[in-house]
C-alpha positions in Angstrom: -5.3 22.3 -18.4 -6.7 23.2 -15.5 -9.4 20.7 -14.2 -13.1 21.7 -14.9 -16.3 20.8 -13.3 -17.8 17.4 -14.3 -21.2 15.9 -13.7 -21.8 12.5 -13.2 -24.3 11.1 -15.6 -26.4 8.1 -14.2 -25.3 8.0 -10.9 -27.7 7.1 -7.9 -30.0 10.2 -7.4 -29.6 11.6 -3.6 -30.6 14.8 -3.3 -29.0 16.0 0.3 -25.7 14.7 -1.3 -26.1 15.9 -4.9 -23.2 18.3 -4.6 -20.8 16.1 -3.3 -21.9 12.8 -4.9 -22.8 14.0 -8.5 -19.5 16.2 -9.5 -16.0 16.0 -9.8 -13.3 18.2 -10.9 -11.5 16.3 -14.4 -8.8 17.0 -16.7 -10.7 16.0 -20.1 -7.4 14.7 -22.0 -6.6 12.7 -19.5 -10.3 11.1 -18.5 -11.2 10.7 -22.4 -9.8 9.7 -25.4 -12.5 10.5 -27.6 -14.5 13.6 -26.5 -18.1 14.0 -28.7 -19.8 16.9 -28.4 -23.9 17.0 -28.9 -25.6 20.2 -30.0 -29.2 18.7 -29.3 -30.5 15.8 -27.6 -33.8 14.4 -26.0 -34.9 12.2 -23.4 -33.1 8.9 -22.2 -34.5 5.9 -23.0 -33.8 3.2 -20.5 -32.3 -0.1 -21.3 -34.0 -3.1 -21.2 -34.8 -4.0 -17.5 -32.9 -7.6 -18.0 -29.9 -6.4 -17.7 -30.4 -4.9 -14.0 -32.8 -7.3 -12.5 -30.0 -9.2 -10.4 -29.4 -5.9 -8.4 -31.8 -5.2 -5.3 -31.6 -1.5 -6.0 -33.3 1.0 -3.1 -36.2 3.1 -3.6 -33.7 5.9 -3.9 -32.2 4.5 -6.8 -33.7 5.1 -10.6 -33.6 2.2 -12.3 -33.7 4.2 -15.9 -30.9 6.1 -15.0 -28.2 3.9 -13.6 -25.5 3.5 -15.9 -25.1 0.1 -16.8 -22.5 -1.4 -19.1 -22.6 -5.1 -19.8 -24.0 -5.4 -16.3 -22.0 -3.6 -14.6 -22.8 -0.6 -12.6 -20.6 2.6 -13.3 -20.5 5.3 -11.4 -18.2 8.4 -10.3 -18.3 9.5 -7.1 -17.1 11.6 -4.5 -16.4 11.0 -1.2 -15.7 13.1 1.8 -13.1 13.7 4.4 -13.8 16.5 6.3 -13.9 19.7 4.1 -12.2 18.0 1.3 -13.8 15.7 -1.1 -11.8 12.8 -3.0 -12.6 11.5 -6.7 -13.7 7.9 -7.5 -14.9 5.6 -9.9 -16.8 2.8 -8.6 -17.5 -0.6 -10.8 -20.6 -2.7 -9.4 -21.0 -6.1 -11.2 -24.0 -8.1 -11.5 -24.4 -10.5 -8.1 -21.0 -8.4 -6.1 -20.2 -10.4 -3.6 -17.9 -7.8 -2.5 -15.8 -4.5 -2.7 -12.3 -3.9 -3.1 -11.4 -0.4 -2.4 -8.0 0.6 -4.4 -5.3 2.1 -2.4 -2.7 3.8 -5.6 0.8 4.0 -5.0 2.9 7.7 -4.5 2.7 10.1 -7.6 0.1 7.7 -9.1 -3.7 8.3 -9.0 -7.2 6.4 -9.9 -6.2 5.9 -13.3 -3.3 3.9 -12.7 -3.4 1.6 -15.7 -2.2 -1.6 -13.3 -4.6 -1.1 -11.1 -7.2 -0.7 -13.7 -6.3 -3.7 -15.0 -6.2 -5.4 -12.0 -9.7 -4.0 -10.9 -11.3 -5.0 -14.2 -10.5 -8.5 -14.0 -11.7 -8.4 -10.3 -15.2 -7.3 -11.7 -15.4 -10.1 -14.2 -15.2 -12.4 -10.9 -18.0 -10.6 -9.4 -16.2 -8.4 -7.3 -17.4 -4.5 -6.9 -14.0 -2.3 -6.9 -13.2 1.6 -6.2 -10.6 3.1 -7.3 -10.1 6.1 -5.3 -7.6 9.5 -5.8 -6.0 9.7 -2.4 -4.8 13.2 -2.9 -7.1 16.0 -3.9 -6.5 18.0 -7.3 -5.1 20.9 -5.3 -2.9 18.8 -3.3 -1.6 16.6 -6.5 -0.9 20.2 -7.8 1.6 20.7 -5.2 2.5 17.0 -4.8 4.1 16.9 -8.5 6.2 20.2 -7.4 6.9 19.1 -4.1 6.2 15.0 -3.3 5.5 16.3 -0.1 1.8 14.4 0.0 2.4 11.1 -1.5 4.5 9.9 1.9 2.0 11.0 4.2 0.9 8.5 5.2 -1.3 9.0 7.9 -3.4 11.6 5.3 -3.9 8.8 3.0 -4.6 6.1 5.8 -7.2 8.7 7.3 -8.7 8.7 3.5 -9.0 5.0 2.7 -11.0 4.9 6.0 -13.5 7.5 4.7 -13.3 5.9 1.5 -14.7 2.6 3.9 -17.2 4.7 5.9 -18.7 6.0 2.8 -19.0 2.4 1.2 -20.8 1.8 4.5 -23.6 3.9 4.0 -23.9 3.6 0.4 -27.1 1.4 -0.9 -25.7 -0.8 -2.8 -22.5 -1.2 -1.3 -23.1 -1.5 2.4 -24.2 -5.4 3.2 -20.8 -6.1 1.3 -17.5 -7.3 2.9 -15.0 -4.7 2.1 -11.2 -5.7 1.1 -8.2 -3.5 0.3 -5.8 -3.7 -2.7 -2.9 -1.6 -2.0 0.3 -0.5 -4.5 3.3 0.9 -2.8 2.8 3.9 -0.2 -0.9 2.5 -1.1 -0.3 -0.8 1.2 0.9 1.0 4.1 -2.5 3.2 4.0 -4.8 0.0 3.4 -3.5 -1.7 6.3 -3.8 1.6 8.7 -7.3 1.4 7.6 -7.4 -2.1 8.2 -6.1 -1.4 11.6 -9.1 1.3 12.2 -11.9 -0.6 10.8 -11.9 -4.0 12.1 -15.1 -5.1 9.5 -12.6 -5.2 6.6 -12.1 -8.6 5.5 -8.7 -8.5 3.5 -5.6 -6.4 2.4 -3.6 -7.2 -0.6 -0.6 -5.5 -1.3 1.4 -5.6 -4.5 4.9 -4.1 -4.6 3.8 -2.6 -1.2 5.6 -0.2 1.4 3.6 -2.1 4.2 6.7 -0.8 6.6 5.6 2.5 6.4 2.0 1.4 8.4 4.7 1.8 11.6 2.6 1.4 14.6 -0.7 0.3 12.7 0.6 -3.0 11.7 0.4 -4.6 15.2 -2.7 -3.5 15.4 -4.2 -5.2 12.2 -6.4 -8.2 12.6 -7.3 -8.8 8.7 -5.7 -11.6 6.5 -3.5 -9.9 4.4 -1.5 -10.9 1.4 2.1 -9.4 0.5 2.8 -9.7 -3.1 6.1 -8.7 -4.3 8.1 -9.0 -7.6 11.3 -11.7 -6.7 14.2 -9.6 -8.5 12.8 -6.6 -6.2 15.4 -7.6 -3.1 14.7 -4.1 -1.3 11.2 -4.2 -1.2 11.1 -7.9 -0.3 13.1 -6.9 2.8 10.8 -4.3 3.7 7.7 -6.9 3.7 9.5 -8.9 5.7 10.2 -6.8 8.7 6.6 -5.2 8.3 5.9 -9.4 8.7 7.6 -9.4 11.7 5.6 -6.7 13.5 2.0 -7.9 12.5 -0.2 -10.5 14.4 -2.7 -11.1 11.9 -3.0 -13.8 8.8 0.0 -12.7 7.0 1.7 -14.3 3.8 4.2 -13.5 1.4 4.0 -14.3 -2.0 6.9 -13.5 -4.5 6.1 -13.7 -8.7 9.6 -14.9 -9.8 11.7 -12.6 -11.9 9.0 -9.8 -11.7 10.0 -6.3 -10.8 8.9 -3.5 -8.7 6.2 -2.7 -11.1 5.7 -5.7 -12.3 5.8 -5.1 -16.0 7.7 -8.2 -17.3 5.3 -10.6 -19.1 2.3 -12.0 -17.2 3.5 -10.9 -14.1 0.7 -8.4 -13.5 -1.6 -11.5 -14.8 0.3 -13.5 -11.8 -1.1 -10.9 -9.4 -4.5 -10.7 -10.4 -4.3 -14.4 -9.5 -3.2 -14.2 -6.0 -5.1 -11.5 -5.6 -8.5 -13.0 -6.9 -7.7 -16.3 -4.7 -6.9 -14.2 -1.7 -10.5 -12.2 -1.7 -12.4 -15.2 -2.3 -10.8 -17.0 0.4 -11.3 -14.3 3.1 -14.6 -12.0 1.7 -16.9 -14.9 2.3 -19.8 -13.4 4.0 -21.2 -16.5 5.5 -17.7 -17.5 7.1 -18.3 -16.9 11.1 -14.9 -15.8 11.6 -11.7 -14.4 9.4 -9.2 -14.8 11.9 -9.6 -19.0 12.7 
């Protein structure tokens, strides 16, 4: 099934960016388990204001149109990178104390089940998350056949930078400290973004390839946690090589008996706890210095 144009309902209303911020391409079969068609509808009635009172909403936001699920603002967004638009899923819990931008690995997307599990865990811990497609739908179609874009690390890094700049202009996000969570090649993209956007507070890599960030590694000043599986020996070595080229605060956390995808029972839960501890330590807006 070819992607079709979908409009995000319950999004922030910004007339000047209506086309880019409210519409995106989606394959319904990939995005939804059940689709309900309603022939006749009526005007929406806002939920009780109590669930939204903790948000300091700007005047450009209509309280009655926000999509709030159990106290969390949920929004489908499109993020510009030059002439291209990237699809993303934004979740902002009540009293959010930071934003974590996810950079997925090679051959994956914002629908990665592992990244979504980590994202939901962070949401429950009052961290907003942005799950981002690093490739456009057209690029994905080519990449499935040729794999030519998934290792285009400069392109992926540039797009994490674009997401960072977009968040810095977003009315609900611009005051939040920013962290990155990168998996596989997404870890390199996250480190490139951290090197280019020095306001980033923390980076966490899950089974990542930080070595692919190359010349950007010595420029990173953001505290970085590299999480690897204990049975993923080649990736452990690659992470150790990357560490030797970094000047930032960097730690290696090994999850015992875990393989590259952390599919073993309890392995991903350990990743979640390690990531939360790292983000909590460094994404503190009251810290006068992140680098000691």
